[in-house]
N, C-alpha and C positions, 0 to 999 in steps of 0.2 A: 504494500498498498503505500502509494506516496500521494501528500497531498499537503498543501498548507494549513498545517494546524498546530496547534500544541498538545494538548493533550487530548482524546478524544473524550471523555469525559466532561471537557469543557466547552465542546463547540457549539452546543446554544449558548451557553453563558454569552460565551465571550462575540457569538454572531451578533447575541442583541446590542451590547455594549457598541459594537461597531455601527449597527445601525441608527442609534441614539445618537451619537458622535456624527454622523454624517446627514441625520436629517431633524436638527431639532425645531423648525421650523414646523414642520409637519407631526411631529411624533413623539412620544413618552414613553418610556418600557419602565416597566414595574416588574420587582424580582422577588423569588418567592413569597409566592407564586406568579409566573413568568407571564405574563404579556403586556402587549404593545397597544397602544390607545394612542387617540387624538391629543394633539396639543390644547386643542381648546375643549377639550371634553369637562364635562359635562355640556352637550351643544342643549340648550333650556326649548323646550317646544317641541323639539323633533323625534322620531322613534329613534331608536340606538340599536345600529345593526351589528353583530358579533357573529365571527368564523375564527376557525383555527381547524388545526390538524398536524400531523407529522410535520416534525421538521426536515428539511431535505427537497423541498417541494418549490423552494424561493423563486420567484417572487411571491408565489399565493403562502400564506396568507397576507404576515406582516408588509408585505410592500402595496398592499392594498387600503392602509389604513390611511385616513386624511377626509379631506372636504368629498362629498359625491360620491362615497365610498363606505370603508368600514369604520364604526366608530373601535372598534377594538378586534383583535385578534390574537389567541392563544395556542402558543406553538406548543407543543409536544417535543419530546427527545425524537432522534431521527426514525421516521417510518414508526411512528407510535404516538397514539392519541394521546392530546392532553388530557389533563385532568378534570373532577367537576369544580373542585375549587378553583380553577383558573379563571372558568366560565363565569364562575357564582363571583369573586373577589371584580372581573371586568363588566361584569354588568353594572355590580354598583357602582364602579367607579367612572361610568358612561352612560346611565340612563338619565334621561334628561326630562324625565316628567312621562311622557307620551307611550311606555313599553319600550320590550326589548324584542326584536326578530333575531332569532337563530339559524345561520346558514350551515348546514350540516350536510359533508360529504357522504355517503351511503357505504361506511364501514361500519362494521359491527361495533367495535370499542367508541368512535368518534358518536355513533349514536345512542348509545348507553349511555354515553357521560356526560354528553350534552343535555340527555332526558334528565339524567338526575341533578343538575347545572339548575335546569328550568325549575325542578320541584322545589329545589332550594330557594328560588330566588322568588316563585308564586308564595313560598311559606312566610316570606317576609313582604307581601302585601304588592312584588311588580306584578305587570301584566308582562307576560311572555309566550312567545310564538315561536314556533319553528317550522322552516322548509327543508325536505331532504332532498338533495341532488343525487339524481341518479342516472345520468347519462351515458354510460360506457356501451355501445351495443353490441361489446365483444363477444361477451358471457353472460351469463344471468344470474351465477352464484361464482364465488373465489375463496381464496380462503381469507380473505380478510370480510367478507361481505355478504349478506344475506340479499341477494337480489343484484341489480345491477352496480358497479361502483361507480361515485362519483370521481368526474374529472373536471375535462376542462370547461364542460357548460356552469364549471361552480364561478368562474370566472364575470362570464356573461350575470350569473345570478345577482352576484355581490355587485357589479356596475350598475343594474338596472333597478333593485332592490335600493340602491346605496342614493343614485339619482332621485325617485320618488321619496325616498326620508330626507333626503335634503328639502323637496320641495315643500314639505310640510303634511306629506298626507299620513291619515289615522293611521294605527299598525295593523289593523283589520284591510286595510288598501294597500299596504305595503307588502305584506304576506301575498295579497290577493297576485299581486303583478310579478313575485319571485317565485309563487306556484305555475304564473303560465309560461316563466321563462324554465323552470324544471319540467314541464310536459311537451315543451316544441323545441329540444336541443339533445342531440345526439352527439356521441366521438367515438374514435378509434384511433389505438396507436398502435405504433408498431418500434419494437427495439434492435437494432443493431449490434449491442454490444449491452453486457451488463453491469451495475453499479457496484458500489465498494461501501457499504456502511462504516463508518468509523469507528467503530466498538468492534463490529466484526473484523474488521482487518482482510475479508477479504469478499470475493465478489459473490454477488447474491446468491447467480446461478450461472451456468455455463452454455457460453455460446459460439459453434466453430465458427471460424474464419469466414464462412462461405454460407454460413446462413443467416439468418432473421426469425424475430420472432413476430407473429400476425396476430396482434388483439392483447399487445401485453398491458398489463396492471403498472400504474405509476408508483409501485412499491416492488414489483420484478415479480407480480404473478402471472402467473402461464397464462399464455392469451389462447386463439383458437386451436393454430396450430405452428410448429416449425417448418420453416421451408428453405429452399434452398436459394441464394440471392437472387434478385431481379432487377432488371432498370429501375428506375425510380418512378415511369409514368405506368410500368404492370404492378408496382405496387402500391401507388394511387390510387390505379382505376378499381384495385382491392379493395382498397379502404373505402369510399365513394359507395360501390356496391353495394357494402355491407351498411352503409348509413344510408342509404338513398331505398333499402328495401325496408329499414324500419321507419323510413320517415319519408315516404313516396312524396316529392316535389311536383307541380304542376308548373307549366308553362305561366310567366306573369307573376309568380311568388315571388319575394326578395327574401335574403337570408344575410345574414351576418355571419364571418368566417373567422375562426382561430384557427393559425397555419403555426403549430407550438411545436416549440424545439425541448427536448428532455434532458439538456442542459448542455450535453455537449457536442451539440449537431453546430456544425458550420451554418451562419445564415444564408450563404451559398445556397445551400443544399433545400432549405427553407423555403425559398424563393423556387426552385424547382419545383416541388411540391407544389406551391401554390398556382405557377403556371398551370399544371394538367389539372388541380381541382378547378380552376378557373374556366378552363376549355371545357372540364366534363359540364359544370352548369349553365354555359352558352350554350350547348348544344340543346340543352334540353328548355333554354330559354327563361332559366330562372336568373333575377337579376343581384347582382351583388353589392349591396348595400354598402356596407362595410368590412373590409379587409386588417385582420390583425396577422403580422408578421412577428414571431419571437420567441425569446423564451418567456411563458406564462405559467404556467405548471410544470415544473422539473422534477428530475428523480435522479437528483443530485448530479454524476459526469458521464452518465446514461447516454450514448447516441443513438438517436432515433428521435420518432414526430410523431404528434397525435392531430388529427382533424378534429375540428368543431362546427358541426352547422347551427345555426341559429334561426330558424324561421319567424320572421316578424311582421307585425302591423303597425298600424302609424303610433300606437302606444308604445311601443315598445323601440319605434324607430328615435322617438321623442326623448325616451331616457335614455338611451345608446350616447345619443349624440351630447347629453345634458354636462355642463363644464364637470371635472375631476381633477383633484391634486392631489396625488399619492407621491409616494416613492416611486413607486413603478406605472403610474398611471396617469398621465397628464394629457388633457385639451381643454380647448375652450377659457382656460383662465392667464 
């Protein structure tokens, strides 16, 4: 293992210290328990959005804390769910009087711990709602989840629900629009290499030089199958076939795209992926309203990519365009 770290047990704490030093105008960091929160929290009169998950997926979720997106993010250890006390303390810190929405990726540990935190917060009189994101079309069950995994669709859910909250929508309406995202988004990923969890010191799985994993999870969970390497266009066609089978799109539909790197993929290759995705959608007459290309939800240094497609309506388009200012997501400000 060769990484720019000190001690494996200190990586999350030292990452958080580095984030706090880099973005003091946007975020603050609380330790023991660990969570990142808006520098201006609590924002009175708005619903507070909280998400979180295992570290190693940066910039998800901490990079999305700020105006127009999350009020707080709770990082667990690498590839490990955050604990209920993290969400509980974060909730008390950022709640501005209008309730809390928890955005949860569909992994067993995340769902359980966020549910426990919600009960603790409700016990103290806070209004709390949750939305679970389960957008990975690769598998119905995995090593980590009961049902589909939550992956790139989480980014769109946090952006769109964050805009609704920033605009002053009530809790029920913010939850409703986050649920709309959850019901209209699909993702799938591929891996060209494994990644190495610092505490383990060795790759999470083995993949031969001439193989790729189709349908990989963001923790290295197995996908649909392992195949011999193919040209990029063939791999992207397989990925889009899987998405379009699950979410049929018609001529005239509008979508937002997330062409996401898994941490170790050159931007050059992600643009090559986007080229083919764009060609496929153009062929069926689907309009690409907004496209994001880059590292948004990663798996440490894994080489690979994921594609996320969100079907849009006018409400979702307006909220997607709404100004946002976070460490990793900025436009319109």
